[in-house]
TORKOL-4160 file (C-alpha; in steps of 0.2 Angstrom, whole numbers, padded with zeros to 4 digits, m for minus):
457
<pt num="1" X="m0203" Y="0107" Z="0327"/>
<pt num="2" X="m0204" Y="0107" Z="0346"/>
<pt num="3" X="m0210" Y="0089" Z="0347"/>
<pt num="4" X="m0197" Y="0083" Z="0334"/>
<pt num="5" X="m0184" Y="0091" Z="0344"/>
<pt num="6" X="m0189" Y="0081" Z="0360"/>
<pt num="7" X="m0192" Y="0064" Z="0351"/>
<pt num="8" X="m0173" Y="0066" Z="0346"/>
<pt num="9" X="m0167" Y="0070" Z="0363"/>
<pt num="10" X="m0178" Y="0055" Z="0370"/>
<pt num="11" X="m0172" Y="0043" Z="0357"/>
<pt num="12" X="m0155" Y="0049" Z="0362"/>
<pt num="13" X="m0156" Y="0048" Z="0380"/>
<pt num="14" X="m0165" Y="0030" Z="0380"/>
<pt num="15" X="m0156" Y="0023" Z="0366"/>
<pt num="16" X="m0139" Y="0029" Z="0368"/>
<pt num="17" X="m0132" Y="0039" Z="0384"/>
<pt num="18" X="m0143" Y="0030" Z="0397"/>
<pt num="19" X="m0138" Y="0011" Z="0390"/>
<pt num="20" X="m0120" Y="0019" Z="0387"/>
<pt num="21" X="m0121" Y="0024" Z="0405"/>
<pt num="22" X="m0127" Y="0008" Z="0411"/>
<pt num="23" X="m0115" Y="m0003" Z="0401"/>
<pt num="24" X="m0098" Y="0005" Z="0407"/>
<pt num="25" X="m0106" Y="0005" Z="0425"/>
<pt num="26" X="m0109" Y="m0014" Z="0424"/>
<pt num="27" X="m0090" Y="m0015" Z="0419"/>
<pt num="28" X="m0085" Y="m0004" Z="0434"/>
<pt num="29" X="m0095" Y="m0013" Z="0446"/>
<pt num="30" X="m0089" Y="m0029" Z="0441"/>
<pt num="31" X="m0070" Y="m0025" Z="0443"/>
<pt num="32" X="m0075" Y="m0017" Z="0458"/>
<pt num="33" X="m0081" Y="m0034" Z="0464"/>
<pt num="34" X="m0066" Y="m0044" Z="0459"/>
<pt num="35" X="m0055" Y="m0031" Z="0465"/>
<pt num="36" X="m0065" Y="m0031" Z="0483"/>
<pt num="37" X="m0065" Y="m0050" Z="0483"/>
<pt num="38" X="m0047" Y="m0057" Z="0475"/>
<pt num="39" X="m0033" Y="m0063" Z="0487"/>
<pt num="40" X="m0014" Y="m0063" Z="0484"/>
<pt num="41" X="m0015" Y="m0082" Z="0487"/>
<pt num="42" X="m0011" Y="m0096" Z="0475"/>
<pt num="43" X="m0024" Y="m0109" Z="0472"/>
<pt num="44" X="m0024" Y="m0125" Z="0465"/>
<pt num="45" X="m0018" Y="m0127" Z="0447"/>
<pt num="46" X="m0010" Y="m0109" Z="0449"/>
<pt num="47" X="0003" Y="m0115" Z="0460"/>
<pt num="48" X="0009" Y="m0129" Z="0447"/>
<pt num="49" X="0006" Y="m0119" Z="0430"/>
<pt num="50" X="0010" Y="m0100" Z="0435"/>
<pt num="51" X="0020" Y="m0100" Z="0450"/>
<pt num="52" X="0031" Y="m0115" Z="0449"/>
<pt num="53" X="0034" Y="m0109" Z="0429"/>
<pt num="54" X="0039" Y="m0092" Z="0436"/>
<pt num="55" X="0052" Y="m0101" Z="0450"/>
<pt num="56" X="0059" Y="m0112" Z="0435"/>
<pt num="57" X="0062" Y="m0098" Z="0424"/>
<pt num="58" X="0071" Y="m0088" Z="0438"/>
<pt num="59" X="0082" Y="m0104" Z="0440"/>
<pt num="60" X="0086" Y="m0107" Z="0423"/>
<pt num="61" X="0104" Y="m0106" Z="0418"/>
<pt num="62" X="0100" Y="m0101" Z="0399"/>
<pt num="63" X="0089" Y="m0092" Z="0390"/>
<pt num="64" X="0084" Y="m0108" Z="0380"/>
<pt num="65" X="0082" Y="m0117" Z="0396"/>
<pt num="66" X="0068" Y="m0103" Z="0401"/>
<pt num="67" X="0060" Y="m0104" Z="0385"/>
<pt num="68" X="0059" Y="m0123" Z="0387"/>
<pt num="69" X="0048" Y="m0119" Z="0402"/>
<pt num="70" X="0036" Y="m0106" Z="0394"/>
<pt num="71" X="0032" Y="m0118" Z="0381"/>
<pt num="72" X="0031" Y="m0133" Z="0393"/>
<pt num="73" X="0015" Y="m0144" Z="0397"/>
<pt num="74" X="0002" Y="m0141" Z="0410"/>
<pt num="75" X="m0008" Y="m0158" Z="0411"/>
<pt num="76" X="m0015" Y="m0158" Z="0392"/>
<pt num="77" X="m0014" Y="m0141" Z="0390"/>
<pt num="78" X="0001" Y="m0129" Z="0382"/>
<pt num="79" X="m0003" Y="m0113" Z="0391"/>
<pt num="80" X="0011" Y="m0104" Z="0384"/>
<pt num="81" X="0001" Y="m0088" Z="0380"/>
<pt num="82" X="m0006" Y="m0087" Z="0398"/>
<pt num="83" X="0013" Y="m0089" Z="0405"/>
<pt num="84" X="0020" Y="m0075" Z="0395"/>
<pt num="85" X="0007" Y="m0063" Z="0402"/>
<pt num="86" X="0010" Y="m0069" Z="0419"/>
<pt num="87" X="0028" Y="m0067" Z="0417"/>
<pt num="88" X="0026" Y="m0050" Z="0411"/>
<pt num="89" X="0017" Y="m0046" Z="0425"/>
<pt num="90" X="0029" Y="m0052" Z="0437"/>
<pt num="91" X="0043" Y="m0042" Z="0429"/>
<pt num="92" X="0031" Y="m0026" Z="0429"/>
<pt num="93" X="0027" Y="m0029" Z="0448"/>
<pt num="94" X="0043" Y="m0038" Z="0454"/>
<pt num="95" X="0033" Y="m0051" Z="0463"/>
<pt num="96" X="0018" Y="m0065" Z="0459"/>
<pt num="97" X="0003" Y="m0055" Z="0465"/>
<pt num="98" X="m0012" Y="m0067" Z="0464"/>
<pt num="99" X="m0024" Y="m0052" Z="0466"/>
<pt num="100" X="m0016" Y="m0044" Z="0451"/>
<pt num="101" X="m0018" Y="m0059" Z="0440"/>
<pt num="102" X="m0035" Y="m0061" Z="0445"/>
<pt num="103" X="m0038" Y="m0043" Z="0437"/>
<pt num="104" X="m0027" Y="m0047" Z="0423"/>
<pt num="105" X="m0038" Y="m0063" Z="0420"/>
<pt num="106" X="m0055" Y="m0055" Z="0420"/>
<pt num="107" X="m0049" Y="m0041" Z="0408"/>
<pt num="108" X="m0051" Y="m0052" Z="0394"/>
<pt num="109" X="m0071" Y="m0051" Z="0396"/>
<pt num="110" X="m0071" Y="m0032" Z="0393"/>
<pt num="111" X="m0059" Y="m0036" Z="0379"/>
<pt num="112" X="m0072" Y="m0047" Z="0371"/>
<pt num="113" X="m0085" Y="m0034" Z="0374"/>
<pt num="114" X="m0074" Y="m0023" Z="0364"/>
<pt num="115" X="m0074" Y="m0034" Z="0348"/>
<pt num="116" X="m0094" Y="m0036" Z="0350"/>
<pt num="117" X="m0093" Y="m0015" Z="0350"/>
<pt num="118" X="m0083" Y="m0016" Z="0334"/>
<pt num="119" X="m0095" Y="m0028" Z="0327"/>
<pt num="120" X="m0111" Y="m0017" Z="0330"/>
<pt num="121" X="m0104" Y="0001" Z="0331"/>
<pt num="122" X="m0114" Y="0006" Z="0316"/>
<pt num="123" X="m0131" Y="m0001" Z="0323"/>
<pt num="124" X="m0145" Y="0010" Z="0328"/>
<pt num="125" X="m0146" Y="0000" Z="0345"/>
<pt num="126" X="m0128" Y="m0002" Z="0348"/>
<pt num="127" X="m0127" Y="0003" Z="0367"/>
<pt num="128" X="m0143" Y="m0006" Z="0371"/>
<pt num="129" X="m0135" Y="m0022" Z="0364"/>
<pt num="130" X="m0120" Y="m0019" Z="0373"/>
<pt num="131" X="m0127" Y="m0017" Z="0388"/>
<pt num="132" X="m0138" Y="m0033" Z="0386"/>
<pt num="133" X="m0120" Y="m0042" Z="0383"/>
<pt num="134" X="m0112" Y="m0033" Z="0397"/>
<pt num="135" X="m0127" Y="m0040" Z="0408"/>
<pt num="136" X="m0127" Y="m0056" Z="0403"/>
<pt num="137" X="m0107" Y="m0058" Z="0404"/>
<pt num="138" X="m0100" Y="m0048" Z="0418"/>
<pt num="139" X="m0107" Y="m0057" Z="0433"/>
<pt num="140" X="m0102" Y="m0072" Z="0446"/>
<pt num="141" X="m0112" Y="m0086" Z="0440"/>
<pt num="142" X="m0096" Y="m0095" Z="0435"/>
<pt num="143" X="m0090" Y="m0089" Z="0453"/>
<pt num="144" X="m0079" Y="m0104" Z="0452"/>
<pt num="145" X="m0066" Y="m0095" Z="0441"/>
<pt num="146" X="m0070" Y="m0076" Z="0443"/>
<pt num="147" X="m0056" Y="m0076" Z="0457"/>
<pt num="148" X="m0046" Y="m0092" Z="0450"/>
<pt num="149" X="m0033" Y="m0084" Z="0442"/>
<pt num="150" X="m0026" Y="m0099" Z="0433"/>
<pt num="151" X="m0043" Y="m0106" Z="0426"/>
<pt num="152" X="m0049" Y="m0087" Z="0422"/>
<pt num="153" X="m0035" Y="m0085" Z="0409"/>
<pt num="154" X="m0037" Y="m0102" Z="0402"/>
<pt num="155" X="m0057" Y="m0099" Z="0401"/>
<pt num="156" X="m0058" Y="m0082" Z="0396"/>
<pt num="157" X="m0043" Y="m0078" Z="0385"/>
<pt num="158" X="m0047" Y="m0093" Z="0374"/>
<pt num="159" X="m0062" Y="m0085" Z="0370"/>
<pt num="160" X="m0055" Y="m0067" Z="0367"/>
<pt num="161" X="m0041" Y="m0075" Z="0356"/>
<pt num="162" X="m0053" Y="m0087" Z="0347"/>
<pt num="163" X="m0065" Y="m0072" Z="0343"/>
<pt num="164" X="m0052" Y="m0061" Z="0338"/>
<pt num="165" X="m0047" Y="m0072" Z="0325"/>
<pt num="166" X="m0064" Y="m0075" Z="0318"/>
<pt num="167" X="m0068" Y="m0058" Z="0318"/>
<pt num="168" X="m0052" Y="m0052" Z="0308"/>
<pt num="169" X="m0054" Y="m0066" Z="0295"/>
<pt num="170" X="m0069" Y="m0058" Z="0290"/>
<pt num="171" X="m0067" Y="m0050" Z="0272"/>
<pt num="172" X="m0049" Y="m0057" Z="0274"/>
<pt num="173" X="m0033" Y="m0051" Z="0266"/>
<pt num="174" X="m0016" Y="m0056" Z="0267"/>
<pt num="175" X="m0012" Y="m0045" Z="0281"/>
<pt num="176" X="m0028" Y="m0050" Z="0291"/>
<pt num="177" X="m0025" Y="m0068" Z="0287"/>
<pt num="178" X="m0008" Y="m0067" Z="0296"/>
<pt num="179" X="m0015" Y="m0057" Z="0311"/>
<pt num="180" X="m0029" Y="m0070" Z="0312"/>
<pt num="181" X="m0015" Y="m0085" Z="0313"/>
<pt num="182" X="m0008" Y="m0075" Z="0327"/>
<pt num="183" X="m0023" Y="m0075" Z="0337"/>
<pt num="184" X="m0026" Y="m0093" Z="0332"/>
<pt num="185" X="m0009" Y="m0098" Z="0339"/>
<pt num="186" X="m0013" Y="m0088" Z="0355"/>
<pt num="187" X="m0029" Y="m0098" Z="0358"/>
<pt num="188" X="m0021" Y="m0114" Z="0354"/>
<pt num="189" X="m0008" Y="m0110" Z="0367"/>
<pt num="190" X="m0020" Y="m0104" Z="0380"/>
<pt num="191" X="m0032" Y="m0119" Z="0382"/>
<pt num="192" X="m0032" Y="m0136" Z="0373"/>
<pt num="193" X="m0049" Y="m0133" Z="0365"/>
<pt num="194" X="m0041" Y="m0118" Z="0358"/>
<pt num="195" X="m0036" Y="m0128" Z="0342"/>
<pt num="196" X="m0053" Y="m0129" Z="0337"/>
<pt num="197" X="m0053" Y="m0112" Z="0331"/>
<pt num="198" X="m0041" Y="m0118" Z="0316"/>
<pt num="199" X="m0058" Y="m0128" Z="0310"/>
<pt num="200" X="m0069" Y="m0111" Z="0312"/>
<pt num="201" X="m0057" Y="m0101" Z="0303"/>
<pt num="202" X="m0057" Y="m0113" Z="0289"/>
<pt num="203" X="m0076" Y="m0113" Z="0288"/>
<pt num="204" X="m0077" Y="m0094" Z="0288"/>
<pt num="205" X="m0063" Y="m0094" Z="0273"/>
<pt num="206" X="m0072" Y="m0107" Z="0264"/>
<pt num="207" X="m0088" Y="m0098" Z="0267"/>
<pt num="208" X="m0080" Y="m0082" Z="0259"/>
<pt num="209" X="m0074" Y="m0093" Z="0243"/>
<pt num="210" X="m0088" Y="m0105" Z="0239"/>
<pt num="211" X="m0103" Y="m0096" Z="0246"/>
<pt num="212" X="m0101" Y="m0078" Z="0245"/>
<pt num="213" X="m0087" Y="m0080" Z="0232"/>
<pt num="214" X="m0078" Y="m0064" Z="0236"/>
<pt num="215" X="m0061" Y="m0072" Z="0239"/>
<pt num="216" X="m0051" Y="m0086" Z="0231"/>
<pt num="217" X="m0048" Y="m0102" Z="0237"/>
<pt num="218" X="m0030" Y="m0098" Z="0240"/>
<pt num="219" X="m0035" Y="m0092" Z="0257"/>
<pt num="220" X="m0042" Y="m0108" Z="0264"/>
<pt num="221" X="m0028" Y="m0118" Z="0257"/>
<pt num="222" X="m0015" Y="m0107" Z="0265"/>
<pt num="223" X="m0025" Y="m0108" Z="0282"/>
<pt num="224" X="m0026" Y="m0127" Z="0281"/>
<pt num="225" X="m0006" Y="m0128" Z="0278"/>
<pt num="226" X="m0005" Y="m0116" Z="0293"/>
<pt num="227" X="m0017" Y="m0125" Z="0305"/>
<pt num="228" X="m0008" Y="m0143" Z="0300"/>
<pt num="229" X="0010" Y="m0136" Z="0303"/>
<pt num="230" X="0003" Y="m0128" Z="0320"/>
<pt num="231" X="m0006" Y="m0142" Z="0327"/>
<pt num="232" X="0009" Y="m0154" Z="0323"/>
<pt num="233" X="0021" Y="m0143" Z="0332"/>
<pt num="234" X="0008" Y="m0141" Z="0347"/>
<pt num="235" X="0008" Y="m0159" Z="0349"/>
<pt num="236" X="0028" Y="m0163" Z="0350"/>
<pt num="237" X="0031" Y="m0170" Z="0368"/>
<pt num="238" X="0011" Y="m0171" Z="0371"/>
<pt num="239" X="0009" Y="m0181" Z="0389"/>
<pt num="240" X="0000" Y="m0197" Z="0387"/>
<pt num="241" X="m0016" Y="m0191" Z="0397"/>
<pt num="242" X="m0026" Y="m0205" Z="0390"/>
<pt num="243" X="m0016" Y="m0218" Z="0399"/>
<pt num="244" X="m0021" Y="m0210" Z="0415"/>
<pt num="245" X="m0034" Y="m0222" Z="0419"/>
<pt num="246" X="m0022" Y="m0237" Z="0416"/>
<pt num="247" X="m0009" Y="m0230" Z="0427"/>
<pt num="248" X="m0020" Y="m0231" Z="0441"/>
<pt num="249" X="m0029" Y="m0245" Z="0451"/>
<pt num="250" X="m0048" Y="m0244" Z="0451"/>
<pt num="251" X="m0047" Y="m0240" Z="0469"/>
<pt num="252" X="m0038" Y="m0224" Z="0467"/>
<pt num="253" X="m0047" Y="m0218" Z="0452"/>
<pt num="254" X="m0062" Y="m0220" Z="0464"/>
<pt num="255" X="m0055" Y="m0211" Z="0476"/>
<pt num="256" X="m0051" Y="m0195" Z="0466"/>
<pt num="257" X="m0066" Y="m0198" Z="0456"/>
<pt num="258" X="m0081" Y="m0206" Z="0465"/>
<pt num="259" X="m0093" Y="m0205" Z="0452"/>
<pt num="260" X="m0081" Y="m0211" Z="0436"/>
<pt num="261" X="m0090" Y="m0223" Z="0423"/>
<pt num="262" X="m0083" Y="m0240" Z="0422"/>
<pt num="263" X="m0097" Y="m0246" Z="0411"/>
<pt num="264" X="m0094" Y="m0241" Z="0393"/>
<pt num="265" X="m0109" Y="m0248" Z="0386"/>
<pt num="266" X="m0115" Y="m0238" Z="0371"/>
<pt num="267" X="m0131" Y="m0233" Z="0380"/>
<pt num="268" X="m0123" Y="m0229" Z="0396"/>
<pt num="269" X="m0109" Y="m0219" Z="0387"/>
<pt num="270" X="m0123" Y="m0210" Z="0377"/>
<pt num="271" X="m0133" Y="m0205" Z="0392"/>
<pt num="272" X="m0118" Y="m0199" Z="0401"/>
<pt num="273" X="m0110" Y="m0189" Z="0388"/>
<pt num="274" X="m0126" Y="m0182" Z="0380"/>
<pt num="275" X="m0132" Y="m0177" Z="0395"/>
<pt num="276" X="m0116" Y="m0169" Z="0401"/>
<pt num="277" X="m0115" Y="m0158" Z="0385"/>
<pt num="278" X="m0132" Y="m0152" Z="0386"/>
<pt num="279" X="m0130" Y="m0147" Z="0404"/>
<pt num="280" X="m0114" Y="m0137" Z="0399"/>
<pt num="281" X="m0123" Y="m0127" Z="0385"/>
<pt num="282" X="m0138" Y="m0125" Z="0397"/>
<pt num="283" X="m0131" Y="m0120" Z="0415"/>
<pt num="284" X="m0131" Y="m0101" Z="0411"/>
<pt num="285" X="m0147" Y="m0099" Z="0420"/>
<pt num="286" X="m0149" Y="m0116" Z="0431"/>
<pt num="287" X="m0141" Y="m0119" Z="0446"/>
<pt num="288" X="m0150" Y="m0134" Z="0454"/>
<pt num="289" X="m0158" Y="m0146" Z="0440"/>
<pt num="290" X="m0149" Y="m0155" Z="0426"/>
<pt num="291" X="m0166" Y="m0158" Z="0416"/>
<pt num="292" X="m0169" Y="m0139" Z="0417"/>
<pt num="293" X="m0152" Y="m0135" Z="0411"/>
<pt num="294" X="m0151" Y="m0149" Z="0398"/>
<pt num="295" X="m0168" Y="m0144" Z="0391"/>
<pt num="296" X="m0162" Y="m0125" Z="0390"/>
<pt num="297" X="m0145" Y="m0131" Z="0384"/>
<pt num="298" X="m0155" Y="m0141" Z="0368"/>
<pt num="299" X="m0166" Y="m0124" Z="0367"/>
<pt num="300" X="m0151" Y="m0114" Z="0363"/>
<pt num="301" X="m0143" Y="m0126" Z="0351"/>
<pt num="302" X="m0157" Y="m0128" Z="0340"/>
<pt num="303" X="m0159" Y="m0108" Z="0340"/>
<pt num="304" X="m0143" Y="m0109" Z="0333"/>
<pt num="305" X="m0144" Y="m0121" Z="0321"/>
<pt num="306" X="m0158" Y="m0113" Z="0315"/>
<pt num="307" X="m0150" Y="m0095" Z="0314"/>
<pt num="308" X="m0136" Y="m0105" Z="0305"/>
<pt num="309" X="m0147" Y="m0113" Z="0291"/>
<pt num="310" X="m0158" Y="m0097" Z="0290"/>
<pt num="311" X="m0143" Y="m0085" Z="0288"/>
<pt num="312" X="m0130" Y="m0097" Z="0279"/>
<pt num="313" X="m0129" Y="m0086" Z="0263"/>
<pt num="314" X="m0126" Y="m0069" Z="0274"/>
<pt num="315" X="m0111" Y="m0061" Z="0271"/>
<pt num="316" X="m0105" Y="m0059" Z="0289"/>
<pt num="317" X="m0106" Y="m0075" Z="0300"/>
<pt num="318" X="m0093" Y="m0071" Z="0313"/>
<pt num="319" X="m0105" Y="m0072" Z="0328"/>
<pt num="320" X="m0111" Y="m0089" Z="0321"/>
<pt num="321" X="m0094" Y="m0096" Z="0320"/>
<pt num="322" X="m0090" Y="m0089" Z="0336"/>
<pt num="323" X="m0106" Y="m0097" Z="0344"/>
<pt num="324" X="m0100" Y="m0114" Z="0335"/>
<pt num="325" X="m0084" Y="m0113" Z="0343"/>
<pt num="326" X="m0091" Y="m0112" Z="0360"/>
<pt num="327" X="m0103" Y="m0127" Z="0356"/>
<pt num="328" X="m0087" Y="m0136" Z="0351"/>
<pt num="329" X="m0076" Y="m0133" Z="0365"/>
<pt num="330" X="m0091" Y="m0138" Z="0376"/>
<pt num="331" X="m0091" Y="m0155" Z="0366"/>
<pt num="332" X="m0071" Y="m0155" Z="0370"/>
<pt num="333" X="m0074" Y="m0152" Z="0387"/>
<pt num="334" X="m0088" Y="m0166" Z="0389"/>
<pt num="335" X="m0076" Y="m0177" Z="0380"/>
<pt num="336" X="m0063" Y="m0175" Z="0393"/>
<pt num="337" X="m0073" Y="m0175" Z="0407"/>
<pt num="338" X="m0090" Y="m0184" Z="0408"/>
<pt num="339" X="m0082" Y="m0200" Z="0410"/>
<pt num="340" X="m0075" Y="m0196" Z="0429"/>
<pt num="341" X="m0089" Y="m0183" Z="0434"/>
<pt num="342" X="m0109" Y="m0183" Z="0433"/>
<pt num="343" X="m0119" Y="m0169" Z="0426"/>
<pt num="344" X="m0123" Y="m0163" Z="0442"/>
<pt num="345" X="m0107" Y="m0156" Z="0446"/>
<pt num="346" X="m0107" Y="m0144" Z="0431"/>
<pt num="347" X="m0120" Y="m0132" Z="0440"/>
<pt num="348" X="m0106" Y="m0124" Z="0452"/>
<pt num="349" X="m0092" Y="m0127" Z="0441"/>
<pt num="350" X="m0081" Y="m0118" Z="0431"/>
<pt num="351" X="m0089" Y="m0126" Z="0416"/>
<pt num="352" X="m0105" Y="m0115" Z="0418"/>
<pt num="353" X="m0095" Y="m0101" Z="0409"/>
<pt num="354" X="m0097" Y="m0109" Z="0393"/>
<pt num="355" X="m0116" Y="m0108" Z="0394"/>
<pt num="356" X="m0115" Y="m0090" Z="0400"/>
<pt num="357" X="m0103" Y="m0086" Z="0384"/>
<pt num="358" X="m0114" Y="m0095" Z="0373"/>
<pt num="359" X="m0129" Y="m0086" Z="0380"/>
<pt num="360" X="m0121" Y="m0068" Z="0379"/>
<pt num="361" X="m0115" Y="m0072" Z="0361"/>
<pt num="362" X="m0133" Y="m0080" Z="0353"/>
<pt num="363" X="m0142" Y="m0066" Z="0361"/>
<pt num="364" X="m0131" Y="m0052" Z="0351"/>
<pt num="365" X="m0133" Y="m0063" Z="0336"/>
<pt num="366" X="m0151" Y="m0065" Z="0338"/>
<pt num="367" X="m0153" Y="m0044" Z="0341"/>
<pt num="368" X="m0143" Y="m0042" Z="0323"/>
<pt num="369" X="m0151" Y="m0054" Z="0314"/>
<pt num="370" X="m0171" Y="m0057" Z="0318"/>
<pt num="371" X="m0180" Y="m0041" Z="0318"/>
<pt num="372" X="m0192" Y="m0043" Z="0333"/>
<pt num="373" X="m0177" Y="m0045" Z="0344"/>
<pt num="374" X="m0171" Y="m0028" Z="0341"/>
<pt num="375" X="m0190" Y="m0020" Z="0341"/>
<pt num="376" X="m0202" Y="m0026" Z="0352"/>
<pt num="377" X="m0193" Y="m0039" Z="0361"/>
<pt num="378" X="m0179" Y="m0026" Z="0364"/>
<pt num="379" X="m0186" Y="m0020" Z="0381"/>
<pt num="380" X="m0190" Y="m0037" Z="0387"/>
<pt num="381" X="m0173" Y="m0043" Z="0384"/>
<pt num="382" X="m0165" Y="m0029" Z="0393"/>
<pt num="383" X="m0176" Y="m0034" Z="0407"/>
<pt num="384" X="m0172" Y="m0051" Z="0408"/>
<pt num="385" X="m0155" Y="m0048" Z="0408"/>
<pt num="386" X="m0155" Y="m0036" Z="0421"/>
<pt num="387" X="m0163" Y="m0048" Z="0431"/>
<pt num="388" X="m0152" Y="m0063" Z="0427"/>
<pt num="389" X="m0137" Y="m0050" Z="0431"/>
<pt num="390" X="m0145" Y="m0047" Z="0448"/>
<pt num="391" X="m0149" Y="m0065" Z="0452"/>
<pt num="392" X="m0132" Y="m0070" Z="0450"/>
<pt num="393" X="m0124" Y="m0059" Z="0462"/>
<pt num="394" X="m0138" Y="m0061" Z="0474"/>
<pt num="395" X="m0139" Y="m0081" Z="0474"/>
<pt num="396" X="m0119" Y="m0085" Z="0471"/>
<pt num="397" X="m0111" Y="m0072" Z="0482"/>
<pt num="398" X="m0114" Y="m0085" Z="0496"/>
<pt num="399" X="m0105" Y="m0100" Z="0489"/>
<pt num="400" X="m0091" Y="m0087" Z="0483"/>
<pt num="401" X="m0088" Y="m0081" Z="0499"/>
<pt num="402" X="m0089" Y="m0100" Z="0506"/>
<pt num="403" X="m0073" Y="m0104" Z="0493"/>
<pt num="404" X="m0065" Y="m0089" Z="0499"/>
<pt num="405" X="m0066" Y="m0094" Z="0518"/>
<pt num="406" X="m0059" Y="m0112" Z="0512"/>
<pt num="407" X="m0045" Y="m0103" Z="0505"/>
<pt num="408" X="m0042" Y="m0092" Z="0520"/>
<pt num="409" X="m0043" Y="m0105" Z="0531"/>
<pt num="410" X="m0029" Y="m0116" Z="0520"/>
<pt num="411" X="m0018" Y="m0102" Z="0519"/>
<pt num="412" X="m0018" Y="m0097" Z="0537"/>
<pt num="413" X="m0014" Y="m0116" Z="0540"/>
<pt num="414" X="0001" Y="m0116" Z="0527"/>
<pt num="415" X="m0007" Y="m0128" Z="0515"/>
<pt num="416" X="m0009" Y="m0124" Z="0497"/>
<pt num="417" X="m0018" Y="m0140" Z="0491"/>
<pt num="418" X="m0019" Y="m0145" Z="0473"/>
<pt num="419" X="m0030" Y="m0159" Z="0467"/>
<pt num="420" X="m0022" Y="m0176" Z="0464"/>
<pt num="421" X="m0005" Y="m0167" Z="0469"/>
<pt num="422" X="0004" Y="m0172" Z="0486"/>
<pt num="423" X="0001" Y="m0157" Z="0497"/>
<pt num="424" X="0019" Y="m0159" Z="0502"/>
<pt num="425" X="0025" Y="m0155" Z="0486"/>
<pt num="426" X="0012" Y="m0140" Z="0482"/>
<pt num="427" X="0018" Y="m0133" Z="0499"/>
<pt num="428" X="0038" Y="m0135" Z="0493"/>
<pt num="429" X="0033" Y="m0125" Z="0477"/>
<pt num="430" X="0026" Y="m0111" Z="0487"/>
<pt num="431" X="0038" Y="m0110" Z="0501"/>
<pt num="432" X="0052" Y="m0108" Z="0487"/>
<pt num="433" X="0044" Y="m0095" Z="0479"/>
<pt num="434" X="0044" Y="m0086" Z="0493"/>
<pt num="435" X="0061" Y="m0090" Z="0499"/>
<pt num="436" X="0066" Y="m0083" Z="0482"/>
<pt num="437" X="0056" Y="m0067" Z="0485"/>
<pt num="438" X="0047" Y="m0072" Z="0469"/>
<pt num="439" X="0029" Y="m0073" Z="0480"/>
<pt num="440" X="0027" Y="m0062" Z="0494"/>
<pt num="441" X="0011" Y="m0068" Z="0504"/>
<pt num="442" X="0000" Y="m0056" Z="0513"/>
<pt num="443" X="m0001" Y="m0056" Z="0532"/>
<pt num="444" X="m0010" Y="m0068" Z="0542"/>
<pt num="445" X="m0022" Y="m0073" Z="0549"/>
<pt num="446" X="m0034" Y="m0068" Z="0533"/>
<pt num="447" X="m0044" Y="m0058" Z="0530"/>
<pt num="448" X="m0045" Y="m0053" Z="0548"/>
<pt num="449" X="m0026" Y="m0045" Z="0547"/>
<pt num="450" X="m0030" Y="m0035" Z="0533"/>
<pt num="451" X="m0046" Y="m0026" Z="0543"/>
<pt num="452" X="m0042" Y="m0026" Z="0559"/>
<pt num="453" X="m0054" Y="m0021" Z="0572"/>
<pt num="454" X="m0051" Y="m0005" Z="0581"/>
<pt num="455" X="m0045" Y="m0006" Z="0598"/>
<pt num="456" X="m0056" Y="0005" Z="0612"/>
<pt num="457" X="m0046" Y="0017" Z="0621"/>
């Protein structure tokens, strides 16, 4: 009797209480880190996509003029969902505070973990699974965007909305179909690759209608029509980004993109685009070798393909579709960026987040579907996740702080650089926002003015 009681106590301690405490500790640590490093300074596309948007809305004479800015374009993206969040934060706080926006953008990550919790809440090892997911997701491998609110909104929220859409579509009803469509629209209006989730949603509904046969075909038919209408509306007024290279002289293209690919022969294109795609998928745990990253990416892709085929007739394929959405997003980014940048660029860029997201989601999928990953291998997985988490903070704090130093220096010099934009133009946007009281800059010089050295008496 006593031994049984001790066994239950030990089981509860190691399978529930300790992992649950560690899970929340990882979340708290991550937001402590973001809060202590984020600065109230507009950065890169945040000047145009966020700050200038609020300026234009405040200057609009009519409601329709303001609404036009909400649904305007930023490069080849409609970022309306992000702009609504940003404008809401501006109204609540009374100013555009980029420190606050960084925290708000990173909030998407624990919300993704909340979706994972809803998926595994009935599992015996749920808190261990969630701890592994938190360790694999809440770190700074993707340091380039952790403190860059504009990019963080795009990359983090597109997955939050897309995953929410796919989770809601499971065991679909008319109400759930409508709610999923809302999430899909939000994903589409966050990042251009968010359009892909409509295809994944169709796959989910076809799986329920054709493979499982527990839902009528009317659901995928209605979904298909909704997708067509939404995507056609999304394209109204789309800028001709594809004409970018033809609008610039070769010398100007090379100035911005020194590694741009002009040789479009099939072999060269296949090598560049293929390596780009695999490096994007495998860069989560590799930072110095594109062959190693490509190999790891290929391994994850092979595992995902195996799990997809092996459990094709399983009733619940939500995580499988989430993984394929990540892969499809990586393919879309590859199509848009591989011509101008070599694969080495990925290893220290925002694009590493796609690999991190895939590793996190695929690991949870394996823990749920493959018995060995939730039994004998579970302690090893927890240990490896802990080591990876610690490695990212040890290894990437220095480059993150270097980027922060560059931002400090630019701010102190009243320079707000935006890639491929005239600095006079971006500076003018910031100065106008300051003059209108929309953006209240911090003291100068950063960071010393915020932590002055005490003067000895």
